[in-house]
N, C-alpha and C positions, 0 to 999 in steps of 0.2 A: 313523532310519537305514534306508537301502534294503537289502533282502536281495540277496545276490549271485546272479547267474545268470539274471536275469529281463529280458525285454524291456519290462516295465512291470507295474504292479500291476493286479489285476483290479478292476472297479468295486466301490466300497465300501471301498477302502483307499488311503491317500494316498501310500504308499511306492513307489519305483521298483524295486527290488530290485535278486544277486550271483549226417583227412577224405580220405584216399585219395591224398595227394600228398607229395612230398618236403618235409619240414618244414625241413630244413637249407638248402633252396634259398631260403628267405624273405629272409635277410640279403643274399644275392647279388642277389636281385631288387631290393631297396631301394637297394643301393649301386651297381647297374649303371649304365652310361652312359644318359643320357636316351633316346638312340635305341634302346636295347635294352629299355627298360621297356615294359610294356603301356600302352595308352592310359589317360588319366585316367578315374576313375570319373565325373567330372563330364561326360564325353562319352557315358556309357552310358545309353541311354534307359531300359532296364529298371530299372537301379539307381536312377536319379533318380525314376522313378515310385514304386518301393517306398519310397524314402527320404522323398519328399514325403508320400505317404499315411500312413506311420507317424508322421511328425512331427505331422501334424494329429490322428491318432488318439491319440497320447500326450498331446497337449494336452487333448483332450476327456476322456481318462481321468483326468487330474489335476483337471480341473474337477469331474468326478463324485465324485472322492475327497473333495472338500469338501462337495458337495451332499448326498451320501447320509447321512452322520451328522447333518447339519443338518436334513434332511428328517425323519429319525427322531426326533431329540430335540426340535426346535422345533414342527414341524407335527403329528407323530403322538404327541408327548409320551411317548416311550419312556424307560424307566429306563436307568441306566448299564449294567446287565447286558444289557438288550435291545439297546442300541446296540453293545455289544461282540460280540454274536452276529453282527452284520453282517461283522465281520472274519473270524470263524470260517467263515462261509458263503462268503466270497470266496475263501479259501485252501483250504478242504476239498476242492474238486474236484481239486486237484493230487495229493492222496493217493489219491483214489478212482478217477479216470479217466485218469491219466497213462499207465499201461502200455497199456491198450486204445487210447488216442489214438496211441501210437507205431505200433501195427499198422495203424491206419487211415491214418496219414500215409504209411506205406511202400507202401500198396496203391493209393491214389487219387492223382489229380492234386492236388498240394499247393496250387497257386495257386487252383484252383476251390474247394478246401476252405476256404481262407482267405476267399474272397469270401463263401461261404455263412455262415461264422462272423461276418463283419462285418455282413452283412445281418440275421442273427439278433440280434446285439447291438444294432444300430440299432433294430430293431422293439421290443426289450425296453425300451430307454431311452426311446423315444418313447411307449411305453404309459403311462409314469408321469404325464406332464402330462395325457394324455387321461383317464385314470382319475381323476386329481385334479379335473379340470374338471367331471366329472359327480358328484363328491362320494362316490366309492366307494373312495378310496385307503385302504388299511389297512396295518398293520405286516406282516401275513402276506403281502400282495401284494408289498411291498418285499423281504421275505426271498426270495420266489420269484424275483423279477427278479434280485437279486444272485446267488443260487445258480445259476440257469440261465446268467446271463452268465459266471459263473466257469467253468462247464463248457465253454462256447464259447471262452472265453479260453485254456483248456488246449489244446483242439484247434488253435486258431489258433497258439499259441506253438510247439507241437511242429512244425507244418508250416512255420512262419516260420523256425525255426532250421535246418530241413533243406533249405529251398529256396535259400538264398543261395549255397551252393557251385555250384549249377547255373546261376546267373545271371551270376557274375563269375569271372574267372581266379583260380586258387588263390593267385597272388602278391599279389592285391589283397584277400584276405580280412581282413587286419589293418585296412587302410584302411576297408573296407566296414563291418566290425563297429564300428570306432571312430566312424564317422559316424552310424550308427544309434544307438549308445549316447549320443552327444552330443545327439541329439534328445530322448532321455529326460531328460537333465539340463537341457536348455533348457526342456522342458515343466515340470519340477519347479521351475524358477526362477520362471516366470511363471504357471503353471496355477493354483496355489492362490489367488493374488491375484485372478486373473480370476474364478475360481469364487466367491470371497467377494463381489466386486463384483456379479456377476450375481445371486447369491442375494438381496443387498440391494435390487437394482433390480426384479427380476421374480418373486422368490420361489424357494424351493428346487425345487419341482416343475417349473416352467417352465425352470429352468436345464438340465434334461436334454434340452431341444430341441437345445442346442449339442452335447451329447455324442452324441446320435443322428445329428446332421448330420456329426460328425467320422467316425463309423464308415461313413457313406454315402460320404464322400470317399475313405476308405481302400479301400472296395470298388470304387469307380470307377477309382482308380489301378491296382489289381490287375487289373481287367478289361482295361486297356489294355496290360498287360505281355504280351510275346510269350513263350510257353513255350519254354524251351531244350530241344533234342532230348535225350531220355533213352533209353539202350539198353534194349531189353526185358529184363526179369529173369524167369528161370525160377524158379518157386517150388515147392518140394517141399511136399507135404501133410504137415504136422506138427500134433501136438495144440496147441490154443490155449494151454494152460498153458505149453508149451515155447516157443512163439513169443513170448508176453508177457514171458518172462524172457531172451530172446536178448540184449537190450541190457545187462542186468545181468551176464550171463556174459561178454560181450565186455569190459566195463569192468573186471571182476574179473581178467581175464587180462592187462590192460595196466597195469603198475605205476604209470606216471605218471598215467593217467586215474583210477585207483583212489585215489591220494593226493590228487589235485585234487578228486575228489568228496567225500572225507572232510573236506578243508579247507573246501570250500564249505558242506557240511552243518553243520559246527561253527560256522562264521561266521554262517550264517543263524539258527541256534538262538539264539545270544547276541545277535545284532542285533535279533531280534524281542523278546527279553526286554527289551532296552534301549528299543525303540520303545514297548512297552506302558506304560512309566512316564515317558517323557521329557517329555511335555506336562504331566503332573501335577507332575513335579519342577520344571519351570520356573515353573509357576503358584504352587505352594505353598511351595517351598523358596527360589526366587529372586524370587518376587513379581513375575514378568514380566507385562507387559500383553499383550493379544492382538496388538497391533502388534509388540511385541518378539519374540513367539513366531513370527509370520510372517516377520520379518526374519531370525531365526535359520535358518529353513528355506530362505530365499532365499540366504543366505550359503553354506549347505551345498552348494548346487548348483554354485557357482563352481568348486570343486575338480575336480568331474567334467568340467566344460566345458573347463577349461584342459588337463587331462591327456588328455581325448579328442582335442583338437586336436594333441597331441604324441605320441599313442600309437605311430604308425608309427616316428617317429624314436627314441623311447625303446626300442622293441623292437629296432631295429637297433643302437643304442648298447650296450644292456645284454646283448643276446642273447635269442633266442627262448625259451630254457629259463630263464635267470637272471631274466628280467623277471617270471615267474610268481611265484616266491617272494619276490623283492624287493618287488613290489607289495603283498604281504600283510604283510611283516615291517617294512619301513622306516617307514611312517606310524604304526605302533602307539603310540609315545610321545605323539603328539598327541591320541590318544583320551583320555588322562588329564586333559586340560583340561576335559572335560565334567563330571566330578564335582567338579572344583576351581572351577567357575564360582561367581560370587557375584551378589548383587542389583545392580540398576542396569545400567550398561554392561558389567559383568562377565559378563552373560548371553551376550555375544558370544563368550566363550571356548567356550561350548557349540557355537556355530556353527562356530568354527575346528576343533573336534574332529570335527564332522559333515563339514566340508569335506575333512578328511584322509581320513575313511572313504570319502567319495564319490570322491575321487581314486583310492584303493586299489581300490574296486569297479569303476570304469571300466577301469583298466589291467588288473586281474586278469581281468575278464570278457572283454575283447577278446583277451588273450593265450590264456586257457584255452579259450574258445569256438573261436578260430581253430585251436588245436591239435587240439581234438576233431573239428572239421569236416575237418581234413586227414587224420587217421589212421584215421578210421572209414570202412569201405566204404559207398558210397552206398546200397546195397541195405538196410542196417540202420541208417542214420543216424537215421531217425525213431524207432526203438526205443531207440537209445542216448540220444538227447535226452530221450525220455520217461522213461527210467530215471533220468537225472540229475534231472529235475523231480520225479519220484516220491519220491526219497530226500531231496534237499536242500530241497524245499519242503514235504515231508511233516512235517518237524520244526517248521515255523513255528508252528502252533497250540500245540505243547508249549512252545516258547520263550516265547510270549506268556503262557501260564499261569504259567510259572516266574517271569517278571519281576513279575507281579502278586503272586505269593505272597511273593517276596523283599521287595518293597516294603512289604507288609503286616506281615511278621514282623520285619524289620530296620530299616525306615525307608528313605526314598527315596534318600538320598545313599549309604548303605552298600550298598544293592542296586545302585545305579548303578556303584559301584566294582567289584563282582563281575562285573557284566555287561560293562563295557568291558575288564576284564582277560581275561574269557572270550573276547571277540571277538578280542583280540590273540593269544591263545594258539592260535587256529585256524591261524596261520601255521606252527606246528610240524609239521603234516602235510606241508607242501611243503618246508620248510627241511630236515627230515630225510627226504629222498627222493632218488631218483636225480637230480633237478633241481639239487640243491645243488652237485654236482661237475661240472656241465655249463654251457657257455656257450650253446650252441645245441642244440635238440632234434635227435637223430640221425634219419637216414632210417628210418622205421618199416617193419617187415615186416608187411604187412597181408594177412590172408586173409579172404575173405567167408564 
C-alpha cells in the first residue's frame, strides 16, 4: 500500500506513497463556461515538460524499487534483516533532513535545485553497474547509494511540491496535481514488471542504467522549463531553529491543515505496517505465486489511475472541502477484503482492497495538496511542505516495525486485520473536523 502525500518512493522502496488563493473559487472555475476557463494544461509548455520528466522518473524509480532488494538478496546474499535496512535508509532522510530542506527550497531557485538533485541521483544510480563491473560492489556501498539518494529525493520533493503553484494558474492546481499523481500510478502499474524483466535479462546491477537514464531525462526536461517570475522576498534574519519550525507553526494555526496532517500521518503509519507484512501474508497464508503477487500490485494501481482521471470532476461534484474527508472514509470497507482473501484466485481480493486504497490516496492527495498550495503564502510554502514530510513520513519506519512485531506476535492474518482497521480509522481526523460541515473550503485569511 502506498503512503499518502508522496510524489513517489525513494530508491529502495517499491511503494508510491499519501496556497495563497481563494479556495472557494475552484468550483466556479471548473463549472465556468469554456470561454472563461484558463487554457488547458495540455497547452502549457512548462507543465508538459515537468509532467513528462516526472513520468519517466517515476517509472525509473519503480524499476529501482524491484532491482534494489534483488541486488541485495541475490547478488550480495544479504540476510532478511539486511535487506529490510534498505527500506529504513530510504525513508530515514525524511525524518532527518525535511525541515532543513524546506529552508533551502524557500531560499534558492527551486527548478535548479531539482535539476541538481536529479543529476546527483543519476550519478548514484549509474555508479552501481560501474562498481559491479569492476567487482567492487558491496552491501555497504549499496547502503550509501540508497541513503544519499534518499537525501536528494527529500530535497527534490520539497522543491517539487513548492514549484507547481508558480508554473500553472491556481484554478488548474487540482488538474495538475491529478495528472502528476496519475503518472505515479501508471508507473506503479508497469514499473515493477519492467524491472523484473530487466533484472532477468541483464542482471540487477545493470538494471540501474535505466534508472540513471530516467533521472537524466527528468533533469533535461526541467532544464527546458522557463522559470516563472517570482517577486523578491525580503527575509528578516531569524535564528535557524525558529526558521526551521515556521512551517509547523503555520500548520498548527490552521485547523484544517492540522487535521489533514494528523490524518495523513496516521494513515501512513498503518499503511506502512500493512506493507511490511503484505508480501509475506500473500506468500505464506495465501500460498500465492510470484506471478500472482505481481498481478495483485498491478490491479492495485488501477484504482488510482481511474480516480486520477476523474479527480477534477469529483472535486467539483462533491465540493472542495467534502472531497477530502469522503476520499478517506468511503473506500474503507473495501480494505477489509485484504485480510478476508483466500488461496487461489481469492488472492485478487487483496488487490481489490489495495485498489480501493490507491483510489483514496490519489483523490485525498490531490485535494489536500491543492488546498495546502492555495492557503500557504508562497514565501513559506517550502517550509510547510517540509513540515508535512517530516511528520507524516517520519512515522513510516515506526509503522514498519510495528507491522513486523504484530505479525510475529499475533500471526499474519490477525496483524493484517489490525493494520487495515487502523488505516481506515485515520479518516476520523478529517471526518470530525471543520471539513465535515462544509461543502467547499472557504476563502482563507492568509498572512505571511
